[in-house]
N, C-alpha and C positions, 0 to 999 in steps of 0.2 A: 611666855604665852597666858595669857588669860582663858579660861574657862568659865562660863555660867550656868549652874546645876540647879535645877529645881529637880529635889529630892521625894521622896515618896511619900512626906507628910505637906507636899507643895511649897517648902520652905525656899527661896533661890540663896544659892552665896556663889561668888566668885572668886575661884581656887588660880594661883598660879603655880605652873612649872614649866618645865622647859621642851622644848621641841625633842622631837627624837623618843618622846618615851610612849610607851603605850598606854592608850586612853585607861583600859582595864586596869593598869597597876597602878595610876595616878587616882584613879575612882576607888578602889581595894583601901589603898592606904587611909585614906579618910574616911573607910566604911560607909561609901554610898552603895557599892555593891559586895557581895558574896567572895564572887568567882572561884566559886564551887572545884571546877576541875583546873585551876592556876593557868588558865589562858589557853587551854587543847580545844577552845570551839568542841567542849563537847557536854555542856549542861544550860548554857542558856542563862547562867542566872546573871550576864551581867551584860544583859540587855539594856540600851538605851533608847529614848528615843528622840535622834537629833534635830535641831531646828532646821527648815525649809531653807536657810539663807546658805549652810554651810551641806544640807546632805547633798548635792550635787555635784563639791567639790570629792566627794568623797571616789574611790575607787569602787567598780562594783562588788557585789559581794561573793566570795567565793562556793564554790558546789557546798562545800559541809557549812557553811556560814548558811546559805538559801535552806537547805534542808532544814538545819536545826530550829531554823526560823520558822517554817512553814508547820513543824512539828506544834509550838508554841502557839496558846491560844489567847496571849494579851497582846501580840505585836499590833502597829499601827503602820501606816504608807512607809514611816521612815523609819521604823525600828534597823538595829542592826546590832550587830555585837561587840563592845566597847575594845576585846581581846583581838581583836581584828582590825582595829586602825590607831593606826601610827601614828602620832601627831607632827604635826609639821607647819611651817611659817603659814601657810594656807588656810588654814585653820585657828588660828590666833582669832580670838572672840568668839570660839563656836559657843553655841547653846545647846541643851539640852534635857532633856526629863528622864529619871532614873525608872524603870518601867517597874509596874506594879511587879509584885513575885507572883508564880506561879501556882 
């Protein structure tokens, strides 16, 4: 599957990965995000802004993700933590922007 990523410098890149991967791992392997907590939903360094076309396809954020996002200052209406998104076929062609660091 393909993911369209806009990095923190505004550069666009298309990356290919397999369904079933955790989005955070795919992004961290390519140095797009720090993922300081390793996917434990406790740091916010893997925040992304999901494109509106795919945002509605994601399950609602859980309690811990919602609370963490509420504590960040650089969120947008389509903010999600990439550690909470498992890639599946419905997300092929996903567009996202890497959030600016806190």
